[in-house]
N, C-alpha and C positions, 0 to 999 in steps of 0.2 A: 803415205802422204805424197803429194805431188809438188812439193815446194820447188823442186828443181826445174819443173816444166813450165810454170807460169811466170808472168812478169814479176819483178821484184820491187818496182818503184811504188812510191806511195800513191801515185795516180792510178794504179791498177785497181780494177774492181775485183773484190774478193767473191768467190763462188763457193758456197758450202753445199756439196752434194751429199744427200743423206739417204741411208738405207737401213734396213732392220738390224743387220748384224748376224753373225753366226760364230759358233765356237771354232777356233783356229785348229784345234786338235781334239781327238777323242777325250783327252784328259781335261779339256775345258768345258765339256758339256754340262756338268753339274753347276759350275759357277754361272754359266750362261743361262741355264734354265732358272736358276735362283733369281737372276737379274730380271728375266722376263716376268717372273712371278712377284716382282716388286719386293724382293728380299726374303720371300718365304721359300725355304728349300723344298724341292719336290719330294714326294714320297718315294721309297725304293721302287714301287711299281711304276710310278710316273717316269722316273729316271730310266728304268729298264726299257720302257716302251719307246722313249725318245732315242735311246742308244740303238734299239733294234731298227728304228727307221733310218738312222744315219748309217748303220751297218749295211742296210739294203741298197744304199747308193754309193757304197765305197768307203764308209767310215766318217767322212766329213762332207760338208756342203761346199760347192765351189763359189758360193755367193760373194765372199770377200774378193777372191781373185777376179771374178766377172765384174764386180763393181769397180775395182781398180782399173780394169781394162776400159770400162765405160768412161770413167773419169779421164783417162788418158785421151780417149777419142774426143770427148767433149772439150777438153783443154785445147787439143789441136784445132778443133773447129772454131773455137772462140778466138784464139790468137793471144799474143803477148800482152794485150791490154787487159786481160783477165788472168786471175790466179785461182786455180781450183784446189780445194782440199776436201777430203772425205770426213764424214761424221756419222758414226753408227749409233743406233738407238740402244742396243743391248750388248755390244761387244766392242773392244778396241778396234780401230781408233774411235773414241766416243765423240758425240756431237760437240761437247764442250771443248775437247781438245782440238777439233777442227777449227772452231771459231778462234781459239787462242793462237793457233798457228797462223791464221790469216792476220790477226792483230800484230803478231810478232813480225810478220813480213812487211808491215807498214801500210796496209790498206786502210782506207777511211770508211769504206762502205762495202756491204756484203749483200749478195743475192743468195737466198736459200731456196733449194729445190729438193724435194723428196723424189727418189726414183720409183715413184708409184703415181699413176696419172690421176687417180680419183681422190677427192677430198672427203675425209670424215673427221669430225672433232676427236674421235677416238684413235685415229691413226695419224694423218698428216698434222692435225691440230696439236698433238702431243710433241711431235718433232719441233714444230714452230715455236711452242712455248719455251722449250729448252734452248733453242738457238737464239731466240729473241732476248731471253734473260741474260744469256752469256754475252751476247753482243752489247747489250745495254751496260753491263758491268764493266766492259772494256772500252766504252765510249765510241762504239761503232754504229754507223747508220745501217739499219737492217731492213731489207725488203724480202718478203716471202712470196714465192709462187705457190698459191694454194692448190691449184689443179691445172692440168694441161691435157685433159682427157679428149679434147676435140682438136688437138694440134694436127693439122692436115697431114704432115709427114708421118706421124704415128698411125693415123687412120689408113693411109695409103700402104704403109709397110705391112700392117696386119692384114689388109685386104689382099695383098699379094701373097702372103703366107697362106691365107685361107684358100685362095684360088689354086695354089700349088698342091695343097693337101687334098682338095676335092678332086683334082685331076688324077691323083695317084691312088685314091682309095677305090678299090674294086667292089663297089656296092651301090645299090639304088633301091629306094631313095635314101638320101643322106641328110641328116640334120646337123647344122652347125650350132654348137652350144658355147656361148661366151661366158667365161667364169671370172670371178675375183674372190679374194679372201673374204669369207663371211665375217660379219661382226654381230655383236649382240643386238637383238631386235629392238632394244630400248632406243636405239638411235633413230628409229622411224618416228617414234613419238616426239623426239627432240626436233624433228624437221630436218634431220641431217640429209645433205644432198647425195650421199654416197650411192644408194641404190639407183637413184634417178640418173646419176652420171654414168654408171655402168651401162644402163639401158641406152643412154644416148650414144655412148661409144659403140655398142653392139649394133644399133640401128644404122649408124653411119658406115661402119665397116661392112655390114651386110649389103648396103646399097652400093658401095664401091666395088664389092666382089660379085655383084649380081646374084646374090643369094636370096631366095624367097623363103626357104625353110630354115628358120633359126629360132633360138630361144636363149634365155639367160638362166644360168645356174650358179650355184655357190659351192665353195670348197673350203677345206682346211679349218672348219669351225673349231673353236677352242674347247678344251675338255673341262667345261665348267657347268654348274647346275643351271644357269640361266639359259633361256632360249636364244638361238642364233638364227640369222636370216637364212631362209631356204627358198627353193628346194636344193638340197645338197646334190652334188653331181652323182653320188652313188644311188640316190633316189631317182634322179633324172633318167639314168640309163635304162632301167626296166620299163619306165613309162614310155620311153621312145620305142622300145620293142612292141609294147602294147599298141602304140599308135601306128605301127607298121613300118618303122624305120629299119633299114638293113645295115646302116652304118652311121657313125658319128665322127665329126671333126670337132675336137675341143680346142677352143681358142682362149687361153688364159689371159684375157686382155688386161687384167688387173696386175699382172706380174711382168717385169721387164728383163729378168735374168734367170738363168738356171739356178735352182736352189731346192731345198727340201720339199716345199709345197708343190713344185712342178715335178721334180725327179722321183719323188715317192708317191705323193697323193694322186698324181695323174699317171705317170709312167709305170708305176708298180700297181697301186691299189685300184685305180679306175680301169686301167687296161685289163687287169685280171678279172674284174667284175664284168666288163664288156665281153671278154672271152667266154665267161661262164654263161652269158646270155646269148651267145652266138651273134654278137653285134660287132661288125667290123669297126675298129677304133684307130684313130690317129689324133695327134694334136699338132698345132702349129708350133714352129720353133720359137724359142725366146729371142727377143731382139738382141740381148747381150750387147756387144760392141759393134753391131752392124753400122756401117758408115751413115746410112740414112737415119738411123735412130740417133746417133750422136749428133748429127747435123741438126735434127729436129729439136732436141733438147737444148743445144747451143742457141738456136734461134729463139726459143722460149726465154732463156736466160738473158739474151741480149735485149729482147723486147722489154723485159722487166727492168733491166738496168736503165734503159732509155726512159721508161716511164718515171723511174725514181729520180732521174735528172730534172724532170719537170717540176 
């Protein structure tokens, strides 16, 4: 929690920064996975597979640490008239606890933002329902930032990352592939904006970076029987080789910090697949607590707070 960093007066605007959550230690993996599965414990094979992936990145994910660093940077950018707390979807500190901490600090209104730029009813929408319900139960006025995928500062930061990686990759031609976490394909029939928003981010970043050869892919699909949005990055890589690419820069535009889906799914799994294909591979850095990222998110929050004043 960041209660000591923000303003403590009742006039302060509360900010609930939300993220997915991660097990704090290897011993917490089973409880975490059970929460992700809505109370259904994983099978021994499922648990072993998740533990294997965590082991491959050092035993635990840095997501909570990185999110705390982001929250500190965003708090500093916002200033004392705002008070920032964290709320995680699947691990402590939970969303409900973050809202309660803001209420206990005396704020009257709260702006909620998920540290994921693209909206889906199955992702950001679920965070919003939990935060809104808790805020209502505590008598707080609540405003939700539903998406910020076209925030200029975010686009510029990613474009700079793409340009840097292209300059360092010794291959030609190179394709830039923008990725985000896949979701079940049923969201498309629902008219969900998630795939379109990723495409919009990709188009804007490519334009800023001066990239002509780019595409969109997906990653980290859930291990469930229902179909998920594709093509998956592991299917994209051989298709790039077939199309004549000699290298790939993956820009995980749907993720803003280092965690399992970046450090394993891309840095371990996709990198190994690319090596097996003879395809030069790199990815853009995660924004983490980059000052430009923190300033951008702070600006989005400040704008939302100003709108809620009206």
